[in-house]
N, C-alpha and C positions, 0 to 999 in steps of 0.2 A: 812119755808125751813129747812130741816134737817141739823144739824151741825155735823162736823167731831168729831170722838172720842177724838182727841187731844184737840179740842176746848172745848169740854164738861169738860175735866179734868183740864183745866187751871184755876188757881186761879186768882182773880182780881189782876192786876198789873204785872202778868207774861208776859214775852215777847212771842210773837207768835212763834210757832214751824216752823222753816224754812225747807221746803221740796221742792226739785226740781220736777216739773211736770213730770209725767211718760212718757209723749209723747217724751221727750228727751233721753230716755234710749237707743234707737237705735243708737243715735249719738255717744254715748260712746262705744257701741259695735263695731261700724264702725271704730273707732280710737283706739281700743284696740291693744296691742302689737302683738297679734297673728292674727290680721285681715289682709286681703289681701293688702290693700293700705299701711299701716305702714310698713309691711314686705318688700314690694317692694321698698319703699322710703329708708328704712334702708340699703338695698342692693346697693343703688346708681344707680339702673336701672329704676327708675320710669320715664316714658317718657311723661307724660301728663302735661298740663298747663306749658309747657316749654317756657321760655321767648326767643323771637326772638328780637335781639337788633337792627337789621337793615334788611330791606327787599328790595332787588333790583331786584325782579322778579326771574330769574333763579339762583340768588345767594342770600344768606342770611348770617347774622352773628349770631352765636349761641355760647354762652360761650366764646366770644371773638375770635372765629375762623370762617373763611369763609367756607361755605358748599354749595354744589349744592342742590337747592331746588327741590326735587322730591316728595313733599307731599302737593302741593298746588292745589287748584281748579281754579287757575288763568289761565284758558285754553288758552285764546287768548294772554296772556302775556302783558296785558294792565295796570296792577295795578301800575306800575312805569313809564308808558309812560308819557313823559313831556307834551304832548297835553292834556292828561286826567287830570293831576295834575293842569295844568293851568286853565282848565274849572272849576274845583272844587274851586280854589282860587277866580276866578272871580265871581262865584255864591255867595261865602261868602261876598265878597265886596258889592254886590248888595242887597242881601237878609238877611245877617247876618248868624249866625252859626246854628240857629234852628228856627222852626216855632212856638214853645211854645203852641201848641194846636192841636186838631184833625182836620182832613180834614172836618169833619161835621160842625165845627164852624169857627175858625180863621186860620186854618192850610192849606188852599188850596192856592197854588201859581200858577201863570200862567204857570210856567214850569212843575208843576204836570200835568196840563191839556194837555200841549204839549207832554209830555212823554206818557200819555195814548193814545193820538191820534196816535203817532208814532208807539207805540207797536201794537196797533190794526191793523194798516195798514201793519206793518212788518209781523205779524202773519196771515194776511188774514182774520181777524175777524171784526165784526161790532163795538165792544167796548171793553174797558179795564178798570179795576180799580186797583189802586196801594194799597199795604199794606206796613206797616213799616218794616217788615221782611218777608223772605220767609217762615219761620216757622209759623208765624201768618197767612200767606196767606192760607195755607191748612186748618188750624184750622177754620179760618173765613168762607171760602167757604163751607166746609162740615157742619159746625154748622148752617149756614144760609139757605142752600137749602134743608136740610133734617129735618123731623119732626117726632113726635111720630107716630108710625105705619108704618113708612117707613123702608126700609131695605138697609143696606150698605154692599157691597161685597168687601172685602179688601184683597189684596195679603199679605201673611204672612211675606214677606220680605220688605214691605213698610216702608218708612222712619218714624222716630218717630213722626214727625209733623202730618202725616196722622193718625197715631194711636191716637195722642192727639185730632185730630179733631173728630174722631169717639167717643172718650170718652166724649167730651162735647156736642155731638149731642144727641137729644132725640130719635133718631132712634136706632134700633137694628143692630148690626154688625155681619156678618157671614164671617169668614176668610177662604179663599181658599188657598190650598197649592201653594207654590211659582211657578209661571210660569206654573201652571197646569190648562189648559183650560178645560179639561175633568172634573176635580173636580169642577171648577166654574160652568160648565153646570149642573152637578148633584145638586148643591146647588140651582141653579135657577129653576130647575124642582121641587125640594122640596118646594121652595117658592111659586110656582104657585099652588101647591097642598094644602099647609097649610096656605098660606097668599095670596090668589088670588087678593086681592084688594090693596096690598102694592105697593107703589111706590119704584122703585129700582135704586140704584146708584152703579156702579162698579168703583172703584178707584185703581190706581196703579201708581208706579213710571214709567216714560218713559224710563229712564236709571237708573238701580239700583246702588246705590252709593258705595257699597262695591265690587260687582262682575264686574261692568262695562257691564252688560248684558242689551241689549235693549229688552223692553217688546214686546210681540207678538201682536202688534197692529192690524194687519189684522184679526186675530182670535178673539180678544177682540171686535172689531167693529162688526163682524159677530154675535157673541153671544149676544151682547148688543141689536142689532136690532131684533134678533129673540125673545128675551124675554122682549122687550119694556123697556129696562133699559138705563139710561144715563151713558155715559162713561166719566170719568175725568182722565186726565193724568198729573202727576206731572213731569214737564220737567226741574227741577232744574239743572240737569246735561246733558240736551239735547239742550236747547235753546242756540244758540251761539256755539254749538259743532257739532251736527249732522243735517242731512236733508239739502235740497237745501238752501244755504245762511245761514245755522245755524238755521233754523226755527223749529227744534224739531223732536221728535220721530214720530208723525203722518205724518208730511211732508216727512219724509224719506221714507215712504211707499206710498206717494201720497194720503194720507187719511185725510188731515187736515180738510176738509169739513165734515167728518164723525164723528168728535169728538167734542161734545158740549162744553166741558170745558178743557182748558189747563192752568195750573199754572206754574209759574217759579219764580226764585229768581235772585237778582242782585249781590249776593255775590260770584258768580263763574265767568262766562265769562265776566260779566259787571263790575267786580272789585269794587263793591260798597256794599250797604246794602239796603234791601227792597225786595219786591216781587210784583207779579201781577197775575191777572187771565184775560183771554180773552174769549169771546164768543158772543152769540147773544145779541143785545142791551138790550132787556127786562130782560134777565137773569142777565146781569151785573148790571143793575140799581137796580134790586131786591137785589143782593148781597151788593151793595154799601149802601143800606138803611137798611139792616138787619144783616150784619156781625158785631157782637159786638166789635171784636178786631179792626175793621176799624173805627167805630164810636167813640170809647172810648180810642183810642191810639193816641199819638202825631204822626203827619205825618212825612214822610221822610224828613230829613234835606236837604236844598237846594243844598249843596255840593254833596250829594249822587245822587240827581236827575240829576244835571249837568254832573256828572261822567257817568251815564248811557247813557245820550243823546250823549255824545262824543264817548263813546264806541260803541254805535249803528252806529254812523257815520262811524267810522273806520271799523267796521265789514262789512258794506255795500260797502265801498270803497276799502278795502284791502283784496280781496278775497283769496290772497295767504296764509293768516293765517289759514284758514280752511284746505286748501290743505296740508300745512306743518304739521298741527296737526295730520291729518290722516296718513301721511307718517311716522311721528314719532311713532304713536301708533302701526302701523304694524311692524315697525322696532324693537320696544321694545318687543312686544309680541313674535316675532320670536326669538329675542335674548335671552329672558328668557327661552323659550322652548329648544333652542339649548344648553343652559347651564345646562339643566336637571331639571328646575323648573316647577312646576305646576301653571298655571295662570288661572285655571278654564276656562270659556268660554267668557272671556272679548271681547267686541265688541266696546269699546270706549277708550278714553285716560285715563281711570281708569283701571289699570292693577294690580290685586292682586297677590302677590307671596306667595304661601302657605308655611307655616313654620312647622305646626303641630298642636297639641292640648295642649301642655304644655306651660303655660303662661310664666314661668320663662325663658324657652328657647327662646321664642319669644322676650322677653325684652332684653335678652343677644344679640340676633341677631341684634335688633335695635341699641343697644349701640355700637356694633362692626361696624355697618354701619356708625353711626355718627362719630366714631373715624376715619373711612376711608374718611370722608368728604362728606357723603351723608345723607340728611334729608328725611326720609319717615315717614309714620304714621303706628305704630303697632296697629293692631286691634285684640283683643283677645276674646275668648268665654266667655264674662262677660256681663251680662244684655242683652243677645241676640243680640249683635252687629254684629256677623259674621254668615252669612248663612252657614249651615252645621256644625257649632260648631268647626271650625278650626281657628287657629291663622294665620293671614296674615300680610305681609308688604304691606300696600296699597300704591302703587305708582301712581302718576298722572302727566301729562305732559302739557307743554305749547308750543305754536307755536314758541316761541322764544328760546327754547332749541337748542343748537348747536349740530352738530354731535359729537364733542369732549365731550360735556356734557354727551350725551347718552352712549358713549363708556366707559366713566369713571364710570357711574352708573352700567353698566353691569359688568365691571371688578371688581368693589367693591363687587357686589353680588356674583360673582364667588369666590372671595377670602374668603368672610365671610361664604358663603355656604360650601366651602370645610373645613374651620376651624370648623364649627359647624356640620359637618357630614351630610349635606343635599343634596349634589350635585349628589350622586350616585344612588338615588332612586326617581327621578322625583320630588324632592322638598318636599317630605312627610317624616316627622320624624318618 
């Protein structure tokens, strides 16, 4: 094996030359004084990895101050519900804090099986398999059901976990323009001409996590049937939020039976951690036995499983939560529009408020809102996080927000918007 020049020049007894591997050079560039992150940190406006000291649903403690939480995916308002916390505590007492193994070996509990049966029945499907996180769900499903010579058609605004799934798959991925069915159709026609024997999977968010836009499910079903493609919907922000009883994006159009695979997560409406996929029994059993992230990862902790089961009970019993959530969503969309802000075409409890394209201005807007006692999530055009390349304040709502909460949020946006010069031109800087 060839030796380095330094090694060849060393005399016997010399100490080896210490040199940092070049792979770490990008880390120093990232943390250089003139780089994006250190500059924002130095300004005092860095909004990410912010510590929340206490979380009580619609209220949280940040930097020792109480704020209204308008940046959580706790859509049903159950994360601090005493019934849910009690269920988690009882599960720990019975099963311990963790399973210390994968579902494949020693990590399957009877409540895992109970939850799979409940979710399959809830979603109107034959079977379900759980994953340890929602992110891993999409990775595992896509990796397991697609193979070399297959084709994946993925919406350009799909969540990062779908993109990760396409990257670990052996299939080729063709991305279609966001929400553009005509472009998807052209790609499918091209595939039939160039790859006539390829199996095809179309995958998209059911509700897009930044825009709050619901996917065009009827047209997706139509084009999937026309070109013999399977359709997969990621309903992370849809299950427990939209559709009859909160059964998701396909159900909201009466098309649940037309979508072979629906995935979801427990970190939103179900106030826990984990994910799932539902579908025909043979398909689910194949995924169960072929998804690497399922077989080789520790299973959902018992407290997380019990939390989801209790949240599912409450969702089915307390139908007012969904009704309240949609009333709130409509009220806030109209409130922002009336205040002169651009909220894109939100159709869900996710309501983006467009701030502009300048990141520093967006961070200042966020800091001003926090000073007003409102916690939201600033999303800037960095690493492709925002559709359309605009900075937004991503607001999201819970069924447990009061009317007073909502009016305080709107009033804070009005004041901060006026202070930052954004209220006179429809929210665009």
